[in-house]
PDB file of N, CA, C and O in Angstrom:
ATOM      1  N   MET A   1       8.083-215.455 -20.724  1.00  0.00           N
ATOM      2  CA  MET A   1       8.576-216.809 -20.812  1.00  0.00           C
ATOM      3  C   MET A   1       7.416-217.753 -20.486  1.00  0.00           C
ATOM      4  O   MET A   1       6.660-217.528 -19.542  1.00  0.00           O
ATOM      5  N   SER A   2       7.298-218.781 -21.263  1.00  0.00           N
ATOM      6  CA  SER A   2       6.185-219.714 -21.050  1.00  0.00           C
ATOM      7  C   SER A   2       6.442-220.585 -19.816  1.00  0.00           C
ATOM      8  O   SER A   2       7.578-220.794 -19.390  1.00  0.00           O
ATOM      9  N   MET A   3       5.354-221.070 -19.277  1.00  0.00           N
ATOM     10  CA  MET A   3       5.437-221.927 -18.094  1.00  0.00           C
ATOM     11  C   MET A   3       6.222-223.203 -18.389  1.00  0.00           C
ATOM     12  O   MET A   3       6.968-223.694 -17.542  1.00  0.00           O
ATOM     13  N   ARG A   4       6.049-223.722 -19.575  1.00  0.00           N
ATOM     14  CA  ARG A   4       6.741-224.954 -19.960  1.00  0.00           C
ATOM     15  C   ARG A   4       8.257-224.756 -19.973  1.00  0.00           C
ATOM     16  O   ARG A   4       9.005-225.619 -19.513  1.00  0.00           O
ATOM     17  N   LEU A   5       8.708-223.611 -20.504  1.00  0.00           N
ATOM     18  CA  LEU A   5      10.140-223.312 -20.547  1.00  0.00           C
ATOM     19  C   LEU A   5      10.689-223.087 -19.142  1.00  0.00           C
ATOM     20  O   LEU A   5      11.796-223.528 -18.834  1.00  0.00           O
ATOM     21  N   ARG A   6       9.928-222.406 -18.289  1.00  0.00           N
ATOM     22  CA  ARG A   6      10.361-222.210 -16.895  1.00  0.00           C
ATOM     23  C   ARG A   6      10.562-223.544 -16.197  1.00  0.00           C
ATOM     24  O   ARG A   6      11.549-223.734 -15.487  1.00  0.00           O
ATOM     25  N   LYS A   7       9.649-224.451 -16.392  1.00  0.00           N
ATOM     26  CA  LYS A   7       9.752-225.756 -15.737  1.00  0.00           C
ATOM     27  C   LYS A   7      10.942-226.553 -16.273  1.00  0.00           C
ATOM     28  O   LYS A   7      11.598-227.272 -15.519  1.00  0.00           O
ATOM     29  N   LEU A   8      11.218-226.430 -17.559  1.00  0.00           N
ATOM     30  CA  LEU A   8      12.366-227.121 -18.134  1.00  0.00           C
ATOM     31  C   LEU A   8      13.672-226.552 -17.576  1.00  0.00           C
ATOM     32  O   LEU A   8      14.569-227.306 -17.200  1.00  0.00           O
ATOM     33  N   ILE A   9      13.775-225.237 -17.523  1.00  0.00           N
ATOM     34  CA  ILE A   9      14.967-224.606 -16.959  1.00  0.00           C
ATOM     35  C   ILE A   9      15.110-224.980 -15.486  1.00  0.00           C
ATOM     36  O   ILE A   9      16.209-225.284 -15.021  1.00  0.00           O
ATOM     37  N   GLY A  10      13.995-224.958 -14.754  1.00  0.00           N
ATOM     38  CA  GLY A  10      14.015-225.333 -13.344  1.00  0.00           C
ATOM     39  C   GLY A  10      14.434-226.773 -13.128  1.00  0.00           C
ATOM     40  O   GLY A  10      15.157-227.077 -12.179  1.00  0.00           O
ATOM     41  N   LEU A  11      13.991-227.652 -13.993  1.00  0.00           N
ATOM     42  CA  LEU A  11      14.368-229.058 -13.905  1.00  0.00           C
ATOM     43  C   LEU A  11      15.888-229.221 -13.978  1.00  0.00           C
ATOM     44  O   LEU A  11      16.491-229.906 -13.152  1.00  0.00           O
ATOM     45  N   PHE A  12      16.491-228.585 -14.976  1.00  0.00           N
ATOM     46  CA  PHE A  12      17.943-228.707 -15.116  1.00  0.00           C
ATOM     47  C   PHE A  12      18.678-227.978 -13.992  1.00  0.00           C
ATOM     48  O   PHE A  12      19.758-228.401 -13.578  1.00  0.00           O
ATOM     49  N   GLY A  13      18.100-226.893 -13.503  1.00  0.00           N
ATOM     50  CA  GLY A  13      18.694-226.193 -12.369  1.00  0.00           C
ATOM     51  C   GLY A  13      18.690-227.043 -11.113  1.00  0.00           C
ATOM     52  O   GLY A  13      19.687-227.108 -10.394  1.00  0.00           O
ATOM     53  N   ILE A  14      17.567-227.692 -10.852  1.00  0.00           N
ATOM     54  CA  ILE A  14      17.459-228.552  -9.672  1.00  0.00           C
ATOM     55  C   ILE A  14      18.394-229.747  -9.790  1.00  0.00           C
ATOM     56  O   ILE A  14      19.079-230.092  -8.827  1.00  0.00           O
ATOM     57  N   LEU A  15      18.431-230.384 -10.958  1.00  0.00           N
ATOM     58  CA  LEU A  15      19.317-231.541 -11.145  1.00  0.00           C
ATOM     59  C   LEU A  15      20.784-231.153 -10.967  1.00  0.00           C
ATOM     60  O   LEU A  15      21.553-231.874 -10.331  1.00  0.00           O
ATOM     61  N   GLY A  16      21.163-230.006 -11.536  1.00  0.00           N
ATOM     62  CA  GLY A  16      22.541-229.535 -11.382  1.00  0.00           C
ATOM     63  C   GLY A  16      22.887-229.241  -9.935  1.00  0.00           C
ATOM     64  O   GLY A  16      23.968-229.591  -9.461  1.00  0.00           O
ATOM     65  N   PHE A  17      21.954-228.590  -9.228  1.00  0.00           N
ATOM     66  CA  PHE A  17      22.192-228.289  -7.820  1.00  0.00           C
ATOM     67  C   PHE A  17      22.332-229.572  -7.005  1.00  0.00           C
ATOM     68  O   PHE A  17      23.221-229.673  -6.160  1.00  0.00           O
ATOM     69  N   ILE A  18      21.466-230.548  -7.249  1.00  0.00           N
ATOM     70  CA  ILE A  18      21.508-231.800  -6.483  1.00  0.00           C
ATOM     71  C   ILE A  18      22.835-232.525  -6.700  1.00  0.00           C
ATOM     72  O   ILE A  18      23.408-233.066  -5.754  1.00  0.00           O
ATOM     73  N   VAL A  19      23.320-232.538  -7.935  1.00  0.00           N
ATOM     74  CA  VAL A  19      24.604-233.196  -8.217  1.00  0.00           C
ATOM     75  C   VAL A  19      25.733-232.507  -7.446  1.00  0.00           C
ATOM     76  O   VAL A  19      26.564-233.179  -6.836  1.00  0.00           O
ATOM     77  N   LEU A  20      25.767-231.183  -7.470  1.00  0.00           N
ATOM     78  CA  LEU A  20      26.800-230.449  -6.737  1.00  0.00           C
ATOM     79  C   LEU A  20      26.640-230.620  -5.228  1.00  0.00           C
ATOM     80  O   LEU A  20      27.629-230.741  -4.506  1.00  0.00           O
ATOM     81  N   TYR A  21      25.408-230.632  -4.757  1.00  0.00           N
ATOM     82  CA  TYR A  21      25.151-230.797  -3.325  1.00  0.00           C
ATOM     83  C   TYR A  21      25.615-232.177  -2.847  1.00  0.00           C
ATOM     84  O   TYR A  21      26.229-232.296  -1.787  1.00  0.00           O
ATOM     85  N   ILE A  22      25.323-233.199  -3.621  1.00  0.00           N
ATOM     86  CA  ILE A  22      25.750-234.553  -3.239  1.00  0.00           C
ATOM     87  C   ILE A  22      27.273-234.644  -3.208  1.00  0.00           C
ATOM     88  O   ILE A  22      27.842-235.256  -2.304  1.00  0.00           O
ATOM     89  N   ALA A  23      27.934-234.038  -4.194  1.00  0.00           N
ATOM     90  CA  ALA A  23      29.397-234.048  -4.214  1.00  0.00           C
ATOM     91  C   ALA A  23      29.963-233.347  -2.977  1.00  0.00           C
ATOM     92  O   ALA A  23      30.945-233.811  -2.397  1.00  0.00           O
ATOM     93  N   ALA A  24      29.355-232.245  -2.576  1.00  0.00           N
ATOM     94  CA  ALA A  24      29.817-231.528  -1.388  1.00  0.00           C
ATOM     95  C   ALA A  24      29.597-232.356  -0.125  1.00  0.00           C
ATOM     96  O   ALA A  24      30.466-232.404   0.745  1.00  0.00           O
ATOM     97  N   VAL A  25      28.445-233.005  -0.021  1.00  0.00           N
ATOM     98  CA  VAL A  25      28.148-233.818   1.159  1.00  0.00           C
ATOM     99  C   VAL A  25      29.120-234.995   1.250  1.00  0.00           C
ATOM    100  O   VAL A  25      29.578-235.337   2.340  1.00  0.00           O
ATOM    101  N   VAL A  26      29.428-235.601   0.135  1.00  0.00           N
ATOM    102  CA  VAL A  26      30.371-236.731   0.143  1.00  0.00           C
ATOM    103  C   VAL A  26      31.756-236.273   0.596  1.00  0.00           C
ATOM    104  O   VAL A  26      32.419-236.969   1.364  1.00  0.00           O
ATOM    105  N   ARG A  27      32.196-235.101   0.122  1.00  0.00           N
ATOM    106  CA  ARG A  27      33.509-234.591   0.535  1.00  0.00           C
ATOM    107  C   ARG A  27      33.532-234.247   2.019  1.00  0.00           C
ATOM    108  O   ARG A  27      34.498-234.560   2.716  1.00  0.00           O
ATOM    109  N   ILE A  28      32.483-233.610   2.501  1.00  0.00           N
ATOM    110  CA  ILE A  28      32.433-233.227   3.916  1.00  0.00           C
ATOM    111  C   ILE A  28      32.289-234.459   4.799  1.00  0.00           C
ATOM    112  O   ILE A  28      32.806-234.473   5.916  1.00  0.00           O
ATOM    113  N   ALA A  29      31.602-235.489   4.329  1.00  0.00           N
ATOM    114  CA  ALA A  29      31.380-236.701   5.122  1.00  0.00           C
ATOM    115  C   ALA A  29      32.681-237.406   5.475  1.00  0.00           C
ATOM    116  O   ALA A  29      32.738-238.152   6.452  1.00  0.00           O
ATOM    117  N   ALA A  30      33.714-237.178   4.698  1.00  0.00           N
ATOM    118  CA  ALA A  30      35.006-237.793   5.006  1.00  0.00           C
ATOM    119  C   ALA A  30      35.576-237.274   6.324  1.00  0.00           C
ATOM    120  O   ALA A  30      36.412-237.937   6.938  1.00  0.00           O
ATOM    121  N   TYR A  31      35.131-236.098   6.763  1.00  0.00           N
ATOM    122  CA  TYR A  31      35.639-235.502   7.998  1.00  0.00           C
ATOM    123  C   TYR A  31      34.742-235.762   9.205  1.00  0.00           C
ATOM    124  O   TYR A  31      35.080-235.367  10.321  1.00  0.00           O
ATOM    125  N   VAL A  32      33.618-236.412   8.999  1.00  0.00           N
ATOM    126  CA  VAL A  32      32.714-236.719  10.106  1.00  0.00           C
ATOM    127  C   VAL A  32      33.271-237.932  10.855  1.00  0.00           C
ATOM    128  O   VAL A  32      33.635-238.932  10.236  1.00  0.00           O
ATOM    129  N   PRO A  33      33.337-237.843  12.183  1.00  0.00           N
ATOM    130  CA  PRO A  33      33.856-238.990  12.955  1.00  0.00           C
ATOM    131  C   PRO A  33      33.033-240.256  12.720  1.00  0.00           C
ATOM    132  O   PRO A  33      31.861-240.184  12.350  1.00  0.00           O
ATOM    133  N   ASP A  34      33.649-241.402  12.937  1.00  0.00           N
ATOM    134  CA  ASP A  34      33.002-242.692  12.698  1.00  0.00           C
ATOM    135  C   ASP A  34      32.028-243.094  13.803  1.00  0.00           C
ATOM    136  O   ASP A  34      31.608-244.250  13.862  1.00  0.00           O
ATOM    137  N   HIS A  35      31.676-242.186  14.649  1.00  0.00           N
ATOM    138  CA  HIS A  35      30.717-242.457  15.711  1.00  0.00           C
ATOM    139  C   HIS A  35      29.295-242.338  15.148  1.00  0.00           C
ATOM    140  O   HIS A  35      28.992-241.398  14.414  1.00  0.00           O
ATOM    141  N   GLY A  36      28.443-243.279  15.488  1.00  0.00           N
ATOM    142  CA  GLY A  36      27.098-243.350  14.914  1.00  0.00           C
ATOM    143  C   GLY A  36      26.250-242.110  15.148  1.00  0.00           C
ATOM    144  O   GLY A  36      25.483-241.714  14.270  1.00  0.00           O
ATOM    145  N   VAL A  37      26.374-241.491  16.314  1.00  0.00           N
ATOM    146  CA  VAL A  37      25.564-240.308  16.616  1.00  0.00           C
ATOM    147  C   VAL A  37      25.963-239.151  15.709  1.00  0.00           C
ATOM    148  O   VAL A  37      25.103-238.441  15.188  1.00  0.00           O
ATOM    149  N   TRP A  38      27.266-238.962  15.521  1.00  0.00           N
ATOM    150  CA  TRP A  38      27.737-237.870  14.658  1.00  0.00           C
ATOM    151  C   TRP A  38      27.307-238.091  13.214  1.00  0.00           C
ATOM    152  O   TRP A  38      26.893-237.155  12.530  1.00  0.00           O
ATOM    153  N   GLN A  39      27.407-239.319  12.761  1.00  0.00           N
ATOM    154  CA  GLN A  39      27.007-239.618  11.390  1.00  0.00           C
ATOM    155  C   GLN A  39      25.508-239.453  11.202  1.00  0.00           C
ATOM    156  O   GLN A  39      25.072-238.926  10.178  1.00  0.00           O
ATOM    157  N   ALA A  40      24.719-239.887  12.157  1.00  0.00           N
ATOM    158  CA  ALA A  40      23.270-239.726  12.057  1.00  0.00           C
ATOM    159  C   ALA A  40      22.888-238.251  12.025  1.00  0.00           C
ATOM    160  O   ALA A  40      22.024-237.845  11.247  1.00  0.00           O
ATOM    161  N   ALA A  41      23.530-237.455  12.868  1.00  0.00           N
ATOM    162  CA  ALA A  41      23.245-236.018  12.888  1.00  0.00           C
ATOM    163  C   ALA A  41      23.657-235.362  11.569  1.00  0.00           C
ATOM    164  O   ALA A  41      22.909-234.553  11.019  1.00  0.00           O
ATOM    165  N   PHE A  42      24.833-235.706  11.064  1.00  0.00           N
ATOM    166  CA  PHE A  42      25.310-235.113   9.817  1.00  0.00           C
ATOM    167  C   PHE A  42      24.415-235.476   8.639  1.00  0.00           C
ATOM    168  O   PHE A  42      24.004-234.600   7.878  1.00  0.00           O
ATOM    169  N   TYR A  43      24.115-236.750   8.485  1.00  0.00           N
ATOM    170  CA  TYR A  43      23.305-237.174   7.342  1.00  0.00           C
ATOM    171  C   TYR A  43      21.851-236.717   7.487  1.00  0.00           C
ATOM    172  O   TYR A  43      21.190-236.445   6.485  1.00  0.00           O
ATOM    173  N   GLY A  44      21.352-236.632   8.705  1.00  0.00           N
ATOM    174  CA  GLY A  44      20.015-236.093   8.914  1.00  0.00           C
ATOM    175  C   GLY A  44      19.935-234.628   8.506  1.00  0.00           C
ATOM    176  O   GLY A  44      18.999-234.215   7.822  1.00  0.00           O
ATOM    177  N   LEU A  45      20.922-233.847   8.931  1.00  0.00           N
ATOM    178  CA  LEU A  45      20.965-232.434   8.564  1.00  0.00           C
ATOM    179  C   LEU A  45      21.190-232.255   7.065  1.00  0.00           C
ATOM    180  O   LEU A  45      20.558-231.402   6.442  1.00  0.00           O
ATOM    181  N   ALA A  46      22.074-233.042   6.490  1.00  0.00           N
ATOM    182  CA  ALA A  46      22.341-232.961   5.052  1.00  0.00           C
ATOM    183  C   ALA A  46      21.114-233.375   4.238  1.00  0.00           C
ATOM    184  O   ALA A  46      20.867-232.828   3.163  1.00  0.00           O
ATOM    185  N   GLY A  47      20.362-234.319   4.740  1.00  0.00           N
ATOM    186  CA  GLY A  47      19.175-234.780   4.030  1.00  0.00           C
ATOM    187  C   GLY A  47      18.041-233.772   4.030  1.00  0.00           C
ATOM    188  O   GLY A  47      17.196-233.788   3.135  1.00  0.00           O
ATOM    189  N   ILE A  48      18.014-232.897   5.019  1.00  0.00           N
ATOM    190  CA  ILE A  48      16.961-231.884   5.108  1.00  0.00           C
ATOM    191  C   ILE A  48      17.401-230.578   4.461  1.00  0.00           C
ATOM    192  O   ILE A  48      16.578-229.875   3.874  1.00  0.00           O
ATOM    193  N   SER A  49      18.664-230.246   4.556  1.00  0.00           N
ATOM    194  CA  SER A  49      19.168-228.928   4.149  1.00  0.00           C
ATOM    195  C   SER A  49      19.129-228.673   2.647  1.00  0.00           C
ATOM    196  O   SER A  49      19.170-227.513   2.238  1.00  0.00           O
ATOM    197  N   TRP A  50      19.055-229.667   1.838  1.00  0.00           N
ATOM    198  CA  TRP A  50      19.077-229.426   0.390  1.00  0.00           C
ATOM    199  C   TRP A  50      17.831-228.702  -0.077  1.00  0.00           C
ATOM    200  O   TRP A  50      17.869-228.034  -1.110  1.00  0.00           O
ATOM    201  N   GLY A  51      16.742-228.808   0.639  1.00  0.00           N
ATOM    202  CA  GLY A  51      15.488-228.214   0.199  1.00  0.00           C
ATOM    203  C   GLY A  51      15.434-226.705   0.343  1.00  0.00           C
ATOM    204  O   GLY A  51      14.723-226.044  -0.413  1.00  0.00           O
ATOM    205  N   ILE A  52      16.160-226.150   1.284  1.00  0.00           N
ATOM    206  CA  ILE A  52      16.097-224.714   1.539  1.00  0.00           C
ATOM    207  C   ILE A  52      16.586-223.894   0.340  1.00  0.00           C
ATOM    208  O   ILE A  52      15.900-222.944  -0.037  1.00  0.00           O
ATOM    209  N   PRO A  53      17.727-224.204  -0.276  1.00  0.00           N
ATOM    210  CA  PRO A  53      18.151-223.407  -1.430  1.00  0.00           C
ATOM    211  C   PRO A  53      17.295-223.634  -2.682  1.00  0.00           C
ATOM    212  O   PRO A  53      17.320-222.814  -3.600  1.00  0.00           O
ATOM    213  N   ILE A  54      16.554-224.716  -2.728  1.00  0.00           N
ATOM    214  CA  ILE A  54      15.737-225.029  -3.896  1.00  0.00           C
ATOM    215  C   ILE A  54      14.426-224.233  -3.907  1.00  0.00           C
ATOM    216  O   ILE A  54      13.846-224.024  -4.973  1.00  0.00           O
ATOM    217  N   LEU A  55      13.961-223.794  -2.760  1.00  0.00           N
ATOM    218  CA  LEU A  55      12.662-223.128  -2.671  1.00  0.00           C
ATOM    219  C   LEU A  55      12.522-221.902  -3.576  1.00  0.00           C
ATOM    220  O   LEU A  55      11.479-221.763  -4.215  1.00  0.00           O
ATOM    221  N   PRO A  56      13.512-221.002  -3.669  1.00  0.00           N
ATOM    222  CA  PRO A  56      13.343-219.871  -4.595  1.00  0.00           C
ATOM    223  C   PRO A  56      13.209-220.310  -6.053  1.00  0.00           C
ATOM    224  O   PRO A  56      12.455-219.704  -6.814  1.00  0.00           O
ATOM    225  N   LEU A  57      13.921-221.343  -6.440  1.00  0.00           N
ATOM    226  CA  LEU A  57      13.821-221.841  -7.813  1.00  0.00           C
ATOM    227  C   LEU A  57      12.441-222.424  -8.083  1.00  0.00           C
ATOM    228  O   LEU A  57      11.871-222.195  -9.150  1.00  0.00           O
ATOM    229  N   ILE A  58      11.904-223.166  -7.141  1.00  0.00           N
ATOM    230  CA  ILE A  58      10.566-223.722  -7.308  1.00  0.00           C
ATOM    231  C   ILE A  58       9.531-222.602  -7.357  1.00  0.00           C
ATOM    232  O   ILE A  58       8.579-222.664  -8.134  1.00  0.00           O
ATOM    233  N   SER A  59       9.717-221.588  -6.532  1.00  0.00           N
ATOM    234  CA  SER A  59       8.817-220.436  -6.566  1.00  0.00           C
ATOM    235  C   SER A  59       8.861-219.740  -7.917  1.00  0.00           C
ATOM    236  O   SER A  59       7.822-219.356  -8.452  1.00  0.00           O
ATOM    237  N   TRP A  60      10.058-219.576  -8.472  1.00  0.00           N
ATOM    238  CA  TRP A  60      10.201-218.959  -9.787  1.00  0.00           C
ATOM    239  C   TRP A  60       9.553-219.814 -10.874  1.00  0.00           C
ATOM    240  O   TRP A  60       8.925-219.287 -11.792  1.00  0.00           O
ATOM    241  N   MET A  61       9.704-221.105 -10.768  1.00  0.00           N
ATOM    242  CA  MET A  61       9.128-222.013 -11.761  1.00  0.00           C
ATOM    243  C   MET A  61       7.604-221.902 -11.797  1.00  0.00           C
ATOM    244  O   MET A  61       7.002-222.008 -12.866  1.00  0.00           O
ATOM    245  N   ASN A  62       6.986-221.693 -10.656  1.00  0.00           N
ATOM    246  CA  ASN A  62       5.524-221.668 -10.577  1.00  0.00           C
ATOM    247  C   ASN A  62       4.936-220.274 -10.713  1.00  0.00           C
ATOM    248  O   ASN A  62       3.716-220.117 -10.658  1.00  0.00           O
ATOM    249  N   ARG A  63       5.765-219.265 -10.887  1.00  0.00           N
ATOM    250  CA  ARG A  63       5.278-217.896 -11.039  1.00  0.00           C
ATOM    251  C   ARG A  63       4.617-217.731 -12.407  1.00  0.00           C
ATOM    252  O   ARG A  63       5.036-218.351 -13.385  1.00  0.00           O
ATOM    253  N   GLY A  64       3.594-216.901 -12.468  1.00  0.00           N
ATOM    254  CA  GLY A  64       2.976-216.602 -13.751  1.00  0.00           C
ATOM    255  C   GLY A  64       1.802-217.482 -14.118  1.00  0.00           C
ATOM    256  O   GLY A  64       1.398-217.526 -15.280  1.00  0.00           O
ATOM    257  N   ARG A  65       1.255-218.178 -13.153  1.00  0.00           N
ATOM    258  CA  ARG A  65       0.097-219.037 -13.452  1.00  0.00           C
ATOM    259  C   ARG A  65      -1.135-218.240 -13.639  1.00  0.00           C
ATOM    260  O   ARG A  65      -2.200-218.801 -13.896  1.00  0.00           O
TER     261      ARG A  65
END
């Protein structure tokens, strides 16, 4: 598989994952208490956690150089 095709597939994979991840975060956020500390902790964790599942896809995209 060419590098260009891998990057194209990875692009759509990442975009699809981000859309699903945002939808999940929005649904879960409805259950977070309205206290500022809880919201800051939740959104801080949600803002960092999306990168962990993406790493294998990025690694696959860059394989074969």
